[in-house]
MOPAC internal coordinates of N, CA, C and O (Angstrom, degrees):
PM7 1SCF
backbone

  N    0.0000 0     0.00 0     0.00 0    0    0    0
  C    1.4416 1     0.00 0     0.00 0    1    0    0
  C    1.5265 1   111.17 1     0.00 0    2    1    0
  O    1.2310 1   119.50 1   139.19 1    3    2    1
  N    1.3225 1   118.57 1   -40.81 1    3    2    1
  C    1.4619 1   120.93 1  -179.72 1    5    3    2
  C    1.5286 1   111.03 1   -61.46 1    6    5    3
  O    1.2310 1   120.31 1   143.59 1    7    6    5
  N    1.3124 1   117.02 1   -36.41 1    7    6    5
  C    1.4586 1   119.70 1  -179.12 1    9    7    6
  C    1.5152 1   111.32 1   -62.08 1   10    9    7
  O    1.2310 1   120.02 1   135.76 1   11   10    9
  N    1.3278 1   117.57 1   -44.24 1   11   10    9
  C    1.4553 1   120.67 1  -179.59 1   13   11   10
  C    1.5231 1   111.18 1   -62.97 1   14   13   11
  O    1.2310 1   120.00 1   132.87 1   15   14   13
  N    1.3231 1   117.61 1   -47.13 1   15   14   13
  C    1.4596 1   121.08 1  -179.68 1   17   15   14
  C    1.5223 1   111.54 1   -61.32 1   18   17   15
  O    1.2310 1   120.74 1   132.96 1   19   18   17
  N    1.3219 1   116.20 1   -47.04 1   19   18   17
  C    1.4573 1   118.11 1  -177.08 1   21   19   18
  C    1.5182 1   111.62 1   -71.37 1   22   21   19
  O    1.2310 1   119.75 1   145.10 1   23   22   21
  N    1.3042 1   118.07 1   -34.90 1   23   22   21
  C    1.4619 1   120.19 1   174.82 1   25   23   22
  C    1.5207 1   109.17 1   -63.36 1   26   25   23
  O    1.2310 1   120.31 1   135.56 1   27   26   25
  N    1.3044 1   117.02 1   -44.44 1   27   26   25
  C    1.4605 1   121.34 1   176.27 1   29   27   26
  C    1.5172 1   109.90 1   -60.14 1   30   29   27
  O    1.2310 1   120.64 1   137.62 1   31   30   29
  N    1.3145 1   116.39 1   -42.38 1   31   30   29
  C    1.4635 1   121.26 1   179.76 1   33   31   30
  C    1.5235 1   110.97 1   -60.87 1   34   33   31
  O    1.2310 1   120.14 1   130.14 1   35   34   33
  N    1.3114 1   117.34 1   -49.86 1   35   34   33
  C    1.4690 1   120.82 1  -179.97 1   37   35   34
  C    1.5298 1   110.90 1   -61.83 1   38   37   35
  O    1.2310 1   120.39 1   138.82 1   39   38   37
  N    1.3214 1   116.86 1   -41.18 1   39   38   37
  C    1.4624 1   120.49 1   177.46 1   41   39   38
  C    1.5211 1   111.40 1   -64.69 1   42   41   39
  O    1.2310 1   120.45 1   140.32 1   43   42   41
  N    1.3207 1   116.75 1   -39.68 1   43   42   41
  C    1.4671 1   121.13 1  -179.50 1   45   43   42
  C    1.5229 1   110.98 1   -64.79 1   46   45   43
  O    1.2310 1   120.43 1   140.35 1   47   46   45
  N    1.3267 1   116.78 1   -39.65 1   47   46   45
  C    1.4654 1   120.41 1   177.10 1   49   47   46
  C    1.5210 1   109.57 1   -60.76 1   50   49   47
  O    1.2310 1   120.79 1   132.00 1   51   50   49
  N    1.3132 1   116.10 1   -48.00 1   51   50   49
  C    1.4730 1   120.36 1  -179.78 1   53   51   50
  C    1.5270 1   111.04 1   -63.33 1   54   53   51
  O    1.2310 1   120.20 1   136.56 1   55   54   53
  N    1.3193 1   117.21 1   -43.44 1   55   54   53
  C    1.4611 1   121.50 1  -179.82 1   57   55   54
  C    1.5221 1   111.29 1   -61.06 1   58   57   55
  O    1.2310 1   120.53 1   144.38 1   59   58   57
  N    1.3165 1   116.58 1   -35.62 1   59   58   57
  C    1.4650 1   121.15 1  -179.80 1   61   59   58
  C    1.5256 1   112.78 1   -81.29 1   62   61   59
  O    1.2310 1   120.12 1   176.08 1   63   62   61
  N    1.3318 1   117.38 1    -3.92 1   63   62   61
  C    1.4528 1   120.92 1   177.22 1   65   63   62
  C    1.5149 1   113.92 1    75.50 1   66   65   63
  O    1.2310 1   120.23 1  -154.25 1   67   66   65
  N    1.3288 1   117.17 1    25.75 1   67   66   65
  C    1.4529 1   121.31 1  -177.79 1   69   67   66
  C    1.5269 1   111.62 1  -102.15 1   70   69   67
  O    1.2310 1   120.95 1   -36.04 1   71   70   69
  N    1.3137 1   115.80 1   143.96 1   71   70   69
  C    1.4522 1   120.07 1   167.65 1   73   71   70
  C    1.5255 1   106.91 1   -77.52 1   74   73   71
  O    1.2310 1   120.30 1   -10.33 1   75   74   73
  N    1.3133 1   117.04 1   169.67 1   75   74   73
  C    1.4621 1   119.06 1   177.61 1   77   75   74
  C    1.5253 1   110.62 1   -63.30 1   78   77   75
  O    1.2310 1   120.13 1   141.10 1   79   78   77
  N    1.3176 1   117.35 1   -38.90 1   79   78   77
  C    1.4666 1   120.81 1   178.72 1   81   79   78
  C    1.5309 1   110.92 1   -64.29 1   82   81   79
  O    1.2310 1   120.42 1   137.48 1   83   82   81
  N    1.3284 1   116.79 1   -42.52 1   83   82   81
  C    1.4701 1   120.20 1   178.15 1   85   83   82
  C    1.5216 1   111.25 1   -64.84 1   86   85   83
  O    1.2310 1   120.77 1   140.23 1   87   86   85
  N    1.3233 1   116.14 1   -39.77 1   87   86   85
  C    1.4682 1   119.89 1   178.72 1   89   87   86
  C    1.5211 1   110.67 1   -64.25 1   90   89   87
  O    1.2310 1   120.42 1   137.95 1   91   90   89
  N    1.3203 1   116.81 1   -42.05 1   91   90   89
  C    1.4663 1   120.31 1   178.20 1   93   91   90
  C    1.5197 1   110.44 1   -61.03 1   94   93   91
  O    1.2310 1   120.34 1   136.22 1   95   94   93
  N    1.3045 1   116.96 1   -43.78 1   95   94   93
  C    1.4685 1   121.42 1   178.35 1   97   95   94
  C    1.5245 1   110.63 1   -63.50 1   98   97   95
  O    1.2310 1   120.76 1   131.98 1   99   98   97
  N    1.3342 1   116.15 1   -48.02 1   99   98   97
  C    1.4652 1   121.46 1  -179.02 1  101   99   98
  C    1.5277 1   111.13 1   -59.25 1  102  101   99
  O    1.2310 1   120.63 1   139.78 1  103  102  101
  N    1.3230 1   116.40 1   -40.22 1  103  102  101
  C    1.4685 1   121.01 1  -177.81 1  105  103  102
  C    1.5321 1   112.64 1   -88.02 1  106  105  103
  O    1.2310 1   120.64 1   176.12 1  107  106  105
  N    1.3290 1   116.37 1    -3.88 1  107  106  105
  C    1.4616 1   122.34 1   179.18 1  109  107  106
  C    1.5279 1   111.73 1    58.47 1  110  109  107
  O    1.2310 1   121.57 1  -131.81 1  111  110  109
  N    1.3422 1   114.60 1    48.19 1  111  110  109
  C    1.4651 1   121.16 1   175.05 1  113  111  110
  C    1.5219 1   108.02 1  -129.49 1  114  113  111
  O    1.2310 1   120.80 1   -18.02 1  115  114  113
  N    1.3033 1   116.07 1   161.98 1  115  114  113
  C    1.4573 1   120.27 1   177.54 1  117  115  114
  C    1.5286 1   109.68 1   -74.02 1  118  117  115
  O    1.2310 1   121.26 1   -36.03 1  119  118  117
  N    1.3161 1   115.20 1   143.97 1  119  118  117
  C    1.4577 1   121.60 1  -176.82 1  121  119  118
  C    1.5271 1   113.36 1   -54.08 1  122  121  119
  O    1.2310 1   118.49 1   135.16 1  123  122  121
  N    1.3377 1   120.49 1   -44.84 1  123  122  121
  C    1.4696 1   118.87 1   179.78 1  125  123  122
  C    1.5370 1   113.29 1   -58.96 1  126  125  123
  O    1.2310 1   120.01 1   142.33 1  127  126  125
  N    1.3233 1   117.59 1   -37.67 1  127  126  125
  C    1.4613 1   120.29 1   178.41 1  129  127  126
  C    1.5306 1   110.63 1   -65.99 1  130  129  127
  O    1.2310 1   121.03 1   135.76 1  131  130  129
  N    1.3210 1   115.63 1   -44.24 1  131  130  129
  C    1.4618 1   119.98 1   179.53 1  133  131  130
  C    1.5310 1   110.41 1   -63.32 1  134  133  131
  O    1.2310 1   120.12 1   142.30 1  135  134  133
  N    1.3143 1   117.37 1   -37.70 1  135  134  133
  C    1.4654 1   120.92 1   178.32 1  137  135  134
  C    1.5280 1   110.90 1   -65.67 1  138  137  135
  O    1.2310 1   120.39 1   143.33 1  139  138  137
  N    1.3178 1   116.86 1   -36.67 1  139  138  137
  C    1.4684 1   120.33 1   176.54 1  141  139  138
  C    1.5192 1   110.88 1   -65.71 1  142  141  139
  O    1.2310 1   120.22 1   141.94 1  143  142  141
  N    1.3323 1   117.18 1   -38.06 1  143  142  141
  C    1.4719 1   119.90 1   175.62 1  145  143  142
  C    1.5254 1   109.74 1   -61.96 1  146  145  143
  O    1.2310 1   120.81 1   135.81 1  147  146  145
  N    1.3229 1   116.06 1   -44.19 1  147  146  145
  C    1.4659 1   120.41 1  -178.23 1  149  147  146
  C    1.5201 1   112.49 1   -63.83 1  150  149  147
  O    1.2310 1   120.45 1   141.51 1  151  150  149
  N    1.3302 1   116.74 1   -38.49 1  151  150  149
  C    1.4656 1   121.32 1  -179.41 1  153  151  150
  C    1.5184 1   112.62 1   -79.14 1  154  153  151
  O    1.2310 1   120.12 1   159.72 1  155  154  153
  N    1.3104 1   117.38 1   -20.28 1  155  154  153
  C    1.4523 1   120.21 1  -175.66 1  157  155  154
  C    1.5128 1   113.30 1    90.86 1  158  157  155
  O    1.2310 1   120.55 1  -169.59 1  159  158  157
  N    1.3307 1   116.55 1    10.41 1  159  158  157
  C    1.4562 1   119.98 1   179.41 1  161  159  158
  C    1.5292 1   111.65 1   -68.01 1  162  161  159
  O    1.2310 1   120.76 1   145.94 1  163  162  161
  N    1.3244 1   116.15 1   -34.06 1  163  162  161
  C    1.4664 1   121.75 1   172.21 1  165  163  162
  C    1.5190 1   107.88 1  -135.19 1  166  165  163
  O    1.2310 1   121.16 1   -26.62 1  167  166  165
  N    1.3114 1   115.38 1   153.38 1  167  166  165
  C    1.4644 1   120.17 1  -176.82 1  169  167  166
  C    1.5257 1   111.14 1   -70.86 1  170  169  167
  O    1.2310 1   121.32 1   -44.53 1  171  170  169
  N    1.2878 1   115.08 1   135.47 1  171  170  169
  C    1.4575 1   121.91 1   177.17 1  173  171  170
  C    1.5312 1   108.79 1   -77.93 1  174  173  171
  O    1.2310 1   119.57 1   -48.07 1  175  174  173
  N    1.3253 1   118.43 1   131.93 1  175  174  173
  C    1.4601 1   119.92 1   178.47 1  177  175  174
  C    1.5328 1   111.97 1   -71.46 1  178  177  175
  O    1.2310 1   121.23 1   -28.44 1  179  178  177
  N    1.3080 1   115.25 1   151.56 1  179  178  177
  C    1.4626 1   120.39 1  -179.72 1  181  179  178
  C    1.5193 1   112.88 1   -58.17 1  182  181  179
  O    1.2310 1   120.28 1   144.09 1  183  182  181
  N    1.3406 1   117.06 1   -35.91 1  183  182  181
  C    1.4618 1   119.16 1  -177.14 1  185  183  182
  C    1.5265 1   111.24 1   -61.21 1  186  185  183
  O    1.2310 1   119.76 1   147.52 1  187  186  185
  N    1.3429 1   118.07 1   -32.48 1  187  186  185
  C    1.4619 1   120.89 1  -179.80 1  189  187  186
  C    1.5282 1   110.54 1   -69.03 1  190  189  187
  O    1.2310 1   120.65 1   136.91 1  191  190  189
  N    1.3194 1   116.37 1   -43.09 1  191  190  189
  C    1.4759 1   120.38 1   175.81 1  193  191  190
  C    1.5234 1   109.61 1   -62.62 1  194  193  191
  O    1.2310 1   120.67 1   138.72 1  195  194  193
  N    1.3342 1   116.32 1   -41.28 1  195  194  193
  C    1.4740 1   120.55 1   179.41 1  197  195  194
  C    1.5266 1   111.52 1   -61.15 1  198  197  195
  O    1.2310 1   120.16 1   138.32 1  199  198  197
  N    1.3349 1   117.31 1   -41.68 1  199  198  197
  C    1.4813 1   120.30 1   179.04 1  201  199  198
  C    1.5189 1   110.63 1   -64.23 1  202  201  199
  O    1.2310 1   120.38 1   138.89 1  203  202  201
  N    1.3420 1   116.89 1   -41.11 1  203  202  201
  C    1.4586 1   119.50 1   178.86 1  205  203  202
  C    1.5278 1   111.23 1   -69.08 1  206  205  203
  O    1.2310 1   120.35 1   146.55 1  207  206  205
  N    1.3218 1   116.94 1   -33.45 1  207  206  205
  C    1.4706 1   120.16 1   175.68 1  209  207  206
  C    1.5279 1   110.19 1   -63.76 1  210  209  207
  O    1.2310 1   120.53 1   137.64 1  211  210  209
  N    1.3240 1   116.58 1   -42.36 1  211  210  209
  C    1.4685 1   120.66 1   177.12 1  213  211  210
  C    1.5297 1   110.43 1   -62.63 1  214  213  211
  O    1.2310 1   120.58 1   138.65 1  215  214  213
  N    1.3218 1   116.50 1   -41.35 1  215  214  213
  C    1.4604 1   120.57 1   177.98 1  217  215  214
  C    1.5204 1   110.38 1   -62.21 1  218  217  215
  O    1.2310 1   120.22 1   137.34 1  219  218  217
  N    1.3374 1   117.19 1   -42.66 1  219  218  217
  C    1.4644 1   120.17 1   179.30 1  221  219  218
  C    1.5249 1   111.38 1   -62.07 1  222  221  219
  O    1.2310 1   120.17 1   142.38 1  223  222  221
  N    1.3274 1   117.29 1   -37.62 1  223  222  221
  C    1.4648 1   119.56 1   176.91 1  225  223  222
  C    1.5279 1   110.56 1   -59.94 1  226  225  223
  O    1.2310 1   120.70 1   141.84 1  227  226  225
  N    1.3215 1   116.27 1   -38.16 1  227  226  225
  C    1.4649 1   120.07 1   177.88 1  229  227  226
  C    1.5247 1   111.33 1   -69.02 1  230  229  227
  O    1.2310 1   120.66 1   139.41 1  231  230  229
  N    1.3103 1   116.34 1   -40.59 1  231  230  229
  C    1.4710 1   120.61 1   179.90 1  233  231  230
  C    1.5214 1   110.57 1   -65.37 1  234  233  231
  O    1.2310 1   120.74 1   136.82 1  235  234  233
  N    1.3137 1   116.19 1   -43.18 1  235  234  233
  C    1.4600 1   120.13 1  -174.36 1  237  235  234
  C    1.5229 1   112.62 1   -76.38 1  238  237  235
  O    1.2310 1   120.23 1   175.21 1  239  238  237
  N    1.3120 1   117.17 1    -4.79 1  239  238  237
  C    1.4555 1   120.01 1   176.05 1  241  239  238
  C    1.5047 1   114.48 1   101.07 1  242  241  239
  O    1.2310 1   119.89 1   175.61 1  243  242  241
  N    1.3213 1   117.81 1    -4.39 1  243  242  241
  C    1.4594 1   120.71 1   179.62 1  245  243  242
  C    1.5273 1   111.36 1   -66.14 1  246  245  243
  O    1.2310 1   120.71 1   146.74 1  247  246  245
  N    1.3231 1   116.25 1   -33.26 1  247  246  245
  C    1.4675 1   122.10 1   179.59 1  249  247  246
  C    1.5223 1   108.35 1  -134.65 1  250  249  247
  O    1.2310 1   120.78 1  -106.11 1  251  250  249
  N    1.2944 1   116.12 1    73.89 1  251  250  249
  C    1.4583 1   121.85 1  -171.98 1  253  251  250
  C    1.5296 1   114.00 1   -72.51 1  254  253  251
  O    1.2310 1   119.52 1   173.58 1  255  254  253
  N    1.3222 1   118.51 1    -6.42 1  255  254  253
  C    1.4565 1   120.52 1  -176.44 1  257  255  254
  C    1.5265 1   113.02 1   -86.51 1  258  257  255
  O    1.2310 1   119.50 1   170.49 1  259  258  257
  N    1.3122 1   118.56 1    -9.51 1  259  258  257
  C    1.4610 1   122.05 1  -175.72 1  261  259  258
  C    1.5280 1   110.94 1   -82.95 1  262  261  259
  O    1.2310 1   120.63 1   -44.14 1  263  262  261
  N    1.3416 1   116.41 1   135.86 1  263  262  261
  C    1.4676 1   121.12 1   174.01 1  265  263  262
  C    1.5214 1   108.66 1   -68.31 1  266  265  263
  O    1.2310 1   120.54 1   -37.98 1  267  266  265
  N    1.3195 1   116.57 1   142.02 1  267  266  265
  C    1.4581 1   121.73 1  -175.67 1  269  267  266
  C    1.5225 1   111.62 1  -119.98 1  270  269  267
  O    1.2310 1   120.60 1   -28.71 1  271  270  269
  N    1.3432 1   116.46 1   151.29 1  271  270  269
  C    1.4701 1   119.03 1   168.88 1  273  271  270
  C    1.5270 1   109.22 1   -60.82 1  274  273  271
  O    1.2310 1   120.19 1   -23.44 1  275  274  273
  N    1.3251 1   117.23 1   156.56 1  275  274  273
  C    1.4636 1   121.72 1  -173.47 1  277  275  274
  C    1.5294 1   113.39 1   -53.21 1  278  277  275
  O    1.2310 1   119.80 1   129.63 1  279  278  277
  N    1.3366 1   117.99 1   -50.37 1  279  278  277
  C    1.4641 1   120.27 1  -179.69 1  281  279  278
  C    1.5168 1   112.18 1   -60.90 1  282  281  279
  O    1.2310 1   120.75 1   144.25 1  283  282  281
  N    1.3068 1   116.17 1   -35.75 1  283  282  281
  C    1.4624 1   120.24 1   179.77 1  285  283  282
  C    1.5204 1   111.32 1   -73.77 1  286  285  283
  O    1.2310 1   120.45 1   144.63 1  287  286  285
  N    1.3229 1   116.74 1   -35.37 1  287  286  285
  C    1.4680 1   119.83 1   177.12 1  289  287  286
  C    1.5234 1   110.27 1   -61.87 1  290  289  287
  O    1.2310 1   120.58 1   139.65 1  291  290  289
  N    1.3353 1   116.49 1   -40.35 1  291  290  289
  C    1.4638 1   120.06 1   176.82 1  293  291  290
  C    1.5248 1   110.76 1   -65.59 1  294  293  291
  O    1.2310 1   120.42 1   142.27 1  295  294  293
  N    1.3303 1   116.80 1   -37.73 1  295  294  293
  C    1.4668 1   120.74 1   178.23 1  297  295  294
  C    1.5268 1   109.72 1   -63.23 1  298  297  295
  O    1.2310 1   120.00 1   138.31 1  299  298  297
  N    1.3511 1   117.60 1   -41.69 1  299  298  297
  C    1.4682 1   120.87 1   178.67 1  301  299  298
  C    1.5180 1   110.42 1   -60.44 1  302  301  299
  O    1.2310 1   120.72 1   137.17 1  303  302  301
  N    1.3280 1   116.22 1   -42.83 1  303  302  301
  C    1.4598 1   120.22 1   179.66 1  305  303  302
  C    1.5291 1   110.14 1   -62.25 1  306  305  303
  O    1.2310 1   120.08 1   137.69 1  307  306  305
  N    1.3134 1   117.46 1   -42.31 1  307  306  305
  C    1.4654 1   121.63 1   179.06 1  309  307  306
  C    1.5216 1   111.14 1   -63.44 1  310  309  307
  O    1.2310 1   120.51 1   134.64 1  311  310  309
  N    1.3295 1   116.64 1   -45.36 1  311  310  309
  C    1.4741 1   120.47 1   178.33 1  313  311  310
  C    1.5191 1   109.85 1   -59.33 1  314  313  311
  O    1.2310 1   120.03 1   137.45 1  315  314  313
  N    1.3080 1   117.55 1   -42.55 1  315  314  313
  C    1.4579 1   121.72 1   179.71 1  317  315  314
  C    1.5269 1   111.56 1   -62.33 1  318  317  315
  O    1.2310 1   120.61 1   135.36 1  319  318  317
  N    1.3238 1   116.44 1   -44.64 1  319  318  317
  C    1.4737 1   120.50 1   179.15 1  321  319  318
  C    1.5247 1   110.29 1   -63.39 1  322  321  319
  O    1.2310 1   120.18 1   135.02 1  323  322  321
  N    1.3167 1   117.27 1   -44.98 1  323  322  321
  C    1.4611 1   120.25 1  -179.23 1  325  323  322
  C    1.5208 1   111.86 1   -62.85 1  326  325  323
  O    1.2310 1   120.49 1   142.64 1  327  326  325
  N    1.3263 1   116.68 1   -37.36 1  327  326  325
  C    1.4712 1   119.16 1   179.00 1  329  327  326
  C    1.5224 1   111.98 1   -62.68 1  330  329  327
  O    1.2310 1   120.14 1   146.88 1  331  330  329
  N    1.3349 1   117.33 1   -33.12 1  331  330  329
  C    1.4596 1   119.55 1   179.27 1  333  331  330
  C    1.5223 1   111.83 1   -72.84 1  334  333  331
  O    1.2310 1   120.19 1   163.68 1  335  334  333
  N    1.3220 1   117.23 1   -16.32 1  335  334  333
  C    1.4656 1   122.18 1  -178.19 1  337  335  334
  C    1.5239 1   113.38 1   -97.20 1  338  337  335
  O    1.2310 1   120.38 1   174.16 1  339  338  337
  N    1.3195 1   116.87 1    -5.84 1  339  338  337
  C    1.4593 1   119.74 1   179.82 1  341  339  338
  C    1.5258 1   109.23 1   -72.19 1  342  341  339
  O    1.2310 1   120.04 1   -56.79 1  343  342  341
  N    1.3229 1   117.53 1   123.21 1  343  342  341
  C    1.4669 1   119.38 1  -179.40 1  345  343  342
  C    1.5241 1   111.01 1   -65.25 1  346  345  343
  O    1.2310 1   121.30 1   -41.11 1  347  346  345
  N    1.2936 1   115.13 1   138.89 1  347  346  345
  C    1.4663 1   120.62 1   177.17 1  349  347  346
  C    1.5091 1   107.95 1   -87.45 1  350  349  347
  O    1.2310 1   120.89 1   -53.19 1  351  350  349
  N    1.3371 1   115.90 1   126.81 1  351  350  349
  C    1.4651 1   120.45 1   178.64 1  353  351  350
  C    1.5235 1   108.62 1  -110.97 1  354  353  351
  O    1.2310 1   121.57 1   -33.10 1  355  354  353
  N    1.3074 1   114.60 1   146.90 1  355  354  353
  C    1.4741 1   119.26 1   179.34 1  357  355  354
  C    1.5009 1   110.71 1  -118.89 1  358  357  355
  O    1.2310 1   120.10 1   180.00 1  359  358  357

């Protein structure tokens, strides 16, 4: 079970465009603890995954009014640009 949570956690950090240091700051945890979650050394709590899920909703445009960390703001811009390039099929 810990492997799935921590793998999800590491993927969520990458998806949100955060470095490990930025993720630790965003989640208000110390960097070594966050690194252990990412490696699977200790189980990541559900609340951390939930916070990253909320951040992803903001990045993906579901909640565009939320202020984002710098890496995530760039990710939102990229997602927006890519959406304009998706061909419309009928």
